[in-house]
Each structure stands twice: as C-alpha cells, then as structure tokens.
N, C-alpha and C positions, 0 to 999 in steps of 0.2 A: 192579108195575114200580118200582124204585127210580129216583128221580130226583136227581141230584146238582146242588147249587147251583153257579152259575157265579160264581167269586169276583171276576171282572172288574165284576160288576153293583153291588159294594159298596165304598165307600171304607174305608181302614184307620184304625179308630177306637182302635187299642190305644195304652195308655199306654207300653208296652215292647213293641214288636214283636219276636217271636222269643225273648221270655225263658223260659228253662227253669227250672221249679220245683225247688227243692232241699229245702225243708222242708215242704212240702205235696205232695199228689198231687191233679191235675187230670185227670179222665177224661170222657168222653162215652159213655154207655150208650144203646142205642136205646130209644124210647119204648115201653112196652107199654100197651096200652088194657085197660079193665076186662073185656072179653071175652077177654083172653089174646092178641090179635093183636099181632104184634111189627111197629112202624113202622119199617122201618129206615133211612129218611132223615130221620126227626126224633129228637131225643136228649134226655136229661137229663143236664146237668152235675153230676158228683159231684165234691165238693171234700172232700179228706180232711185233716184235721189228722196229722200223720205223726211222733209224737214218744211212742210207747206206753211206752217204759222210763221216762218223766217223767209218766205219766198224761195224756199228750197236752197238757200245758202249752204255751202258744205262746211261743215266743221272739220276740225283736225281728223278726228275719228273716221268721218265719213269718206275723206279722201284716202285714207289708208284702206278703207273697205273697198272703195273703188278700185284700187290696184289689185286687191285679191280676187274681185268677182270679175275683173277682165282676164285675170289668170286662169280663173276657174273656167270661164267660158272658152277660152283657148284650149284648155286641156279635155274638155269633155267631147268625145268623139261623135257623139249624136248631135252636138250644137251646129248648125249651118250659119247663122247671123246673131249679131249682138244688137239688140235696141236699147239704146240708152235715153232714158226720159226722167220724168219726175211726177210725184203725187199732186193732184190738186188741179185747179183751173186757172190759176193766176200766173205761175212762173215755172219755167223749166229749171232756170237757176239765175240768181242775182249775183253771183261771185262767192266771195269768202264770207264767212259769218262775221258781221260787224260787232256783234257782242264780244266774241273772242278777240278780234282786232283791237278793239276798244280797251278793254279791261285786262287783257293778258298778255298781248303781244305789243302794244304801243310801249315805247321807251326800252325795249328789250331786243336790241338787233340780233343777238346771238340766238335768241329762242326763234325769232322769227325767221332766221336762216334755217333752222332745223324744221320748221313748218313748211318753207318753200321747198326742201327737198322732197317732202311728200307730195306737194302739189306739182312740182317738175316731173317726179316719177309718175303721177297720174296722168299727166299729158302725153308723157311719152308711152305710158302704157295702152293709150288709146291708140296711138299710131303704131304700137308694135303687137296689137292684137291679131291672132292668127284667123280671126274670121271678119269678115265685112262688119263694120260698125255703123249703124243708122241712128242719127240723133233724131228722135220724135220730140219736137218742141210744142209743148202743151201751153205755153205762156210766154212771159217775158224771158229773154235770153241776153242778159246785161252783164257786163264786167267780166269777171273770171267766168261767168257762165257763158258768155261770147267765146271765150277761149276754148273752154273744153268741148264746146259744140264744134268749133271749126277743126278740133284735131280729130272728129270724126270723118268717116269716108262720105257720108250721105246726110242730108238734112231734109227732113218733112215736117212741115209746121203747120199748127193752126193758123188760120187767116186772121186770127186777133192778137197773135205774138207780134213782140217787139223786139228789135234787135240793136244794141250798141254798147257803148263803152260808159265808164263812170270815173275812172281813175284821176284823171286832172280837175275834176270837180271835188272830189273827195280825198285827195291826199296820197294818191299814187300815180302810177304810169301804167299803161295797159303792156306791159312787158312780159306778162305770163303766156304770150302767145299771139297777141292782137298785132303787135307791131312786125311780127315774123309772118303771119298767116295773112292777114286782112288785104295786103296790096296784091297777094296772089289771086284772091276771090274777085276784088273789085277795082283793082287798079290804084295807083298811088295817089291820085287826087281824092277819091272818094275815102281812101284809107286814112288820109291826112285829116279830112273832115271829122270823120267819125272818131277818131282816137283823141284829137284834141278838143272838139267842141262839145263832144259828148250828147248829140243830139240823137235822139233814136229813129230808127227806120221801122216802118210797117213791114209786115210779112210780104205784101205786094210788091213793095219797093225793093225789098232784099231779093225776091226772086227775080225783078227786073233787072237787078245789078250782076245777078250770077252767085249770090252768096249762099242760096238754098237750092234745092233740086225741086221742090213741089210745095203746094200748100192745099188745104182743104178746109170748107166752111165748118165751123163747129157750134154755130148759134141757130137756135131753132125758135120761131114765132109761129104759134097755132100749129104746131107739129110739123113744120116745114122749114128745112134749112134755108138760111139767108146769109148772104156775105157780109163782111164785116161792115156795119153801118157807119163806122167813124172815118173811113179813108174813100178816096175816089178809086173805084174799082173797075172803071173803063179808061180807055186810053183816049184822054180830052185833053186839051191845052188851055192855057189861060191866055189873056189878052197880049201877051207877050210871045206867044207861041210856045211856051214852056209845057211840057208833059206834066200832068197832075196825077198819072197813074201812082197810086200807092200814098199820095199826099194826104194830110189831115184836111177834113172838111172846114169850112170857116163859116162864122155868123150863123143865119138861120139854119142851114144845112146841118151845123155842127150840133145845134140844139136839137134838132130832129133826130140826129144820130145818137145823140145821149138818151133821149127818150126810148129809142128803138132799142138800145142796149139794155136798159132797165127792164124792158119786157120779155127780153129774150132768156132761154134756158142755155146751158152748155151741154152739147152731147157730141163725143169724140169718135163716134161710130164711123164717120166718113174719114177722119185722120187715121184711125187705126187700119182701115180698110187699104188706105194708099201706102201705108207702112207695110203691112202684110202682102200686099200686091208687089212691091219692091223686093221684099225678103223672097217671095216665090219666084220672082224672075232671077234674082241671083242664085237660088237653089238649082236652077236649070242651066248651070255652067260648070264647067270642068273645077272641082274644088282647088286643086293646087294651082292651075294656071290663073284662076282669079285671085288667089292670095298672092301669088308672085305679082301680078299685074297691080294690085292695090300696094304692095310693097315698094314697086317701082314709083308709082304716083305719089305715094306719101313721101319719097325722097325730097320732093319739090318744098314740102314744108319743113321737113327734117333738116335741110341742109342750112336753113335760117335758125331754126329753133336749137341744134345742137351747137351751133357757133355761139349762140347769145345766152342760152339759159342759166349758165353758171355765173356769168359776170351780172347778169339780170338779178339774180338771186342774191348776190352780195349788195348789189344796189339797193334792192328792195329792203334788205334787213337794216342797212344803215338809215334809209328813208324813214323808218320808224322812230328816230329821233327827232326827226323835224316835221316835214309837211304830213307825213303818215300819222304821227302822234297827233297833231292838230285835226286833221281831216277825219279820221275815223271815230275819234272819241267826241267831236262835234255832232257827227251823222248819228251816232249811238245815243249820246245823252240829250241832246237839244230837243226841244219839242219840234214836231213836224215841219212847221213853216221856218225854222231856223236852222236846218240841218246841214246849211252850207257856211262855210268860212266867209268872212267878209274880206272878199278878195282884194278890194281897192284899199281898205285899211291896211290889209296885209302888206301890200306891195308899197305903200306909203310909209309904212313904219321901217320895211327894210331899206328903203330910200334915205331914211333917217338914222340908219345904222342900228336898228333895234336888233338884238341877236335872237336866235331861235331859243325858246324856252318859255317859261310863264309870263315873262314881260311881254312878249309878242303875242301870246295867246290872249291875255288880258284885253289887249286891244281889238284883234281880230277874231278871236275864237274863245270866249271866254268859257265855255262849257269844257274845253280842254286842259283847263288849268288843274294842276295836281290837286287832289283832294286831300285832306287832312291826314288820312290814314295810309296814303301812298308815300313811298319814299324814292 
C-alpha cells in the first residue's frame, strides 16, 4: 500500500520555496530495492546537469541551482539518495563554462571571486547533503567536473567515461577540489600526474586506481552490450611487464576499436541498473547511522577543502588577469586545433621579460588579445 506523507507534519526548510529550475533538472524516481521491488512512496532525487551542447559545463546559474537542488533533496523526507548526473552521452561535466570564463570573467578578478563563491558553496553542498550522493558518470568527467564528482560519496561510471584535469593546459590550476581530494583517492604520485600533465584516465583505469566504485558497459552492437573497444579491458602486460589494464589501444587495435565505436549505439540501461542497485543497498541501512557515517568519512575531504578553498578562491580570481585570461580566451575563441596557448613561446617571452597582457598574448596566445570593443 502506498502511503503519502502529510506535508503539514514538516516545516518548510527550503531556501527558495517554489523555485523552478531552468538550467538543471530535478526529478524524483521511485526507490528500487536489490530484489527488484519498486517502493512507490520512497524516492531517489536525480539531479541532472542540462547543458549537453557544451558538454554539460556548468554556468553560473547552474551552480546556484545545484546548491538549491541539493538542499531540496536534503529536506524532502521521502528522498533516500541523491543521484547526480547529466543529460546526454558525451559528458557528465567538463567543468566551468568556457564561454562565460572567456567573455565575462577573464580580466575581472572581483567578478570571478563572486562566481567562485557559488562554486565553492556547490562543492561544499555536495559534501553537506543529508542523503548519500552517487555520481552517475555518463561521459567525460574533466576539470571542474572531476572536482564536483569527487565531492560525491560514490561514483558509478559508463565504461566509456574518461577522467582528468585540464587546468594547467588552459590557464588555471585544479584547486577547486582536485588538489584536495585526488591524493585521498589515488595517492600522491598519481594525483601529481593527473593535476599537472592533464592526461585523462579511462573508467577501467580509474576503477583500478580506486577513484570510482564501479562501471558498466553502455555500448551495444547487434543488440548486445560490448566493453569499451578503445581500451584494454583485460589484465595483460606489455613487454616491460607493465599492466595495460585500462590503457588506450595502439596501432591496428586502435583502428579496429574506432571502427567498432562507430558501429555501436549507446544504452545506459546497465549503468542505471548499477546505480539503482547501489541506491537500493543504501536504503537497507539505518538512515541516521548511514548519514553520520558519511559525515565522518567526508571529513577526510573536508579537512583539506575547508583549509584551502578561500585562499584558492582569491588566487583563482587574480589568475583571471594573467594565465586564466590567456588560456580561457584561447580555448573559447580559437579554432579547435589551436585551443592551447603556445607554451614554449610563452615561457620564452617571460624569460625575456615580457609582461602579462596583450604583448605576451600577441606572441603566445593571439586569440586572447583584447578586441576593439573591450576595455
């Protein structure tokens, strides 16, 4: 029998009662237990980033709405878990919206500090949610997307997903969470690699390192699910004895993998099944004990995050006058094949005493030079 909660039994704790989301989606789906039973009067709150045309990069308004959605899920007594995901099959999130960064925030450190207040509060809100938070990774989890993903309690990913950072390649530093969280997940050596070199990891490799909790195949060929054809999915070694699990294929195997990818269709049924299974298992625990357990585990992330987030916010604002201005404008304005600054020419110019500004940009990042209408 379905029992409907009496809303008069609860006070209204909403920050913005009646708010209608415009840049994210918020929906409640019935809880499904591990035996397949659908519990119609208990729910999981699914929060969707909804900007697939820009790889689900979060805009200023989307970050504000994420905070409201997490508070809403915390306050709803019939919500058991939160699933944080995104629309589409290309990306969970690739970080901040580079159009906003390039055209609105670059060169405006005070304005970017205001934006980073929202971002910081969004990361904190994920770690302060009163319900378990599962990151359902439907594609790339890069840059700030990696950071908001690691702020969640669990991660279940499509086996085609990729994980990594982008900051030092595009004018920032991964100090919106990655420098705080990543060493806790994968150790210092791998965290240093990821945060500086910005080389992405496959979902299989991320699972191997302990970054995520599980994965599921999402590609179908001739009606059958197949593993990601672009990476090694078996524990084999190369001629030096190094493990190739989760590593990209090479040469002829890579060409065959690409051909297989083109013939496949995307189906998230098994990924959703894994997410629902985890939600069902969490539902079969004492709610307050589970919440308190998560709060204690989150402290390992929060002890670093709370120590650094305000000073990092200040640095990120100032960086919008120098490398952030160059990097984000280049990424947004340049043709795809020219989206990175000429790093060697930049280092050469700095070694010759050229100061940050249009003179440096003219040599190393011409697309970042001020336009006529800019002041």
